[in-house]
N, C-alpha and C positions, 0 to 999 in steps of 0.2 A: 503493500499499500504506499509505503515511503517513497518508493521509485516512481510510482504513478503520480504521486502528489508533486514531486520534483519536477517531473516531466511537464505537468500541467503549469507549475510556476515558471518554468523556463519558456514554454510556449507563450504564456500570457505576457512575459516580459518582452519577448520578441514580437508579438503582436502590438503591444503598446507602444514599442519603440517604432515600429513601422508607421503606425498611425500618427505618431508624434511628428515623424519625419515627413510624411505626406501632408500633415496640417501646415508646418512651417514652410514647406515647398509652396503650398497653395497660397499662404500669406505673402510669401515673397513674390510669386507672380502676380498677386493683387496689387502689391506695392509699386511692382514695375509698371502695371497697367496704369495705376494712379499717376504715376510720374511721367510715363512717355505716351500715354494715350488719354490725356486728360479730357479732351473733348468727346470722346465716346465711353468714358468711364462710368458715366451714369447709366448706360444701358448694360454694361458688364455688371455693375452693382445690382441692377434690378434682376438679372438672371441669376446671380449668386444668391440673392435675397430668396428668391422663388425656391431655388433648389433646396436652400438650407431650411426654408419652412417646410417643404414637403418631406425632407429627411427627419426633421424634428417631429412631425405630426405622424410619419410612418412608424417611428420609434414609440411614440405615445400610444399608438394603436396596438402595437406588437407586445409591449410590456405587460398589460393585463393578461394577454394570452399566456405568456410564460409563467406569470403568477399562478393562473389556474393549473397549467401543467405542473408546476412545482408543488402546489398543494395537493396535488393528486398523487405524487410520489411519496414513498416511504421515507421519514426522516433518516438522515445519515446515509443513505443509499447512494450508489454511484449516479444514479439518475437525479437525484436531489442535489448532489454536489455539481453536476453537470448544469443543472438550471441555474444554480447560484452563479456559475462562472458566466453563463450566457446573460443573465440579468445585469451582472456587473460590467461586462464588456459592452452591452447595449447602451447602458447609462453612461459610461465614462467614455467610450470610443465614438459613439455615434450621436447620442441625443445631446450631450452636454456641448460638444463641438458646434452642433447644427444650431442649438439654441443660441450660443454666443455669436455665431455668424450671423443669425437671423437678427439679433438685436444690433450688432454693429452695422450691418449694411442697411437695415430698416432705419435707424437713426440717421445714417449718412444720407439716405434717399430723402428722408424728411427735411434735413437740413439743406442739402443741395437744391432740392425742388422748391424750397421757400414754403413749406407747409406747416412750419412751427406754429404759426399763429391761426391756422384754420381750425374751426370747431370739430370737423370730422376726425381729425387726427387725434384730438384728445379722447373722443369716444372710442376710437379703435384701440388707443393705449389702454383705456380703461377696461375694454373687453379683453385685451391680452392679459393684463393682470388679473 
C-alpha cells in the first residue's frame, strides 16, 4: 500500500507541476499579446474569459457528481481514495485557475470596455457573488 501511495504522490506532483507550467506559459502568452497586440487584445481577453467561464462551470457541474460517487464508495477503499484525488485535482488544477482567469479577464473587460459605471455590471457582479 505504501508503494501505491508513493506512486500517487509522485504522479500528483508531476501533474501539478505540468499544470503550473502550462498556466505560467499561458499567462506569459497573454502578457505578450497584451504588449504586442494591444489593439486586438480585447478580443483575445473576451475569448479567454469565455473559455475560463466554461471551464469553471464544467468543473462546478462535475464536482457534485464526484461527490455522489465518492459517497457511494466504502470509506478507506481504493475507490474512495481515487475519488479524493480526483476531487482535489479538479478543484486545484481546473476550477481554481479557471475561476481566477474568469475574474481577471472579466474585470479587464469591464475596465477596458468602460462598463464600470453601468448598472448592469453591478447586477452581474452581484449575481456572480
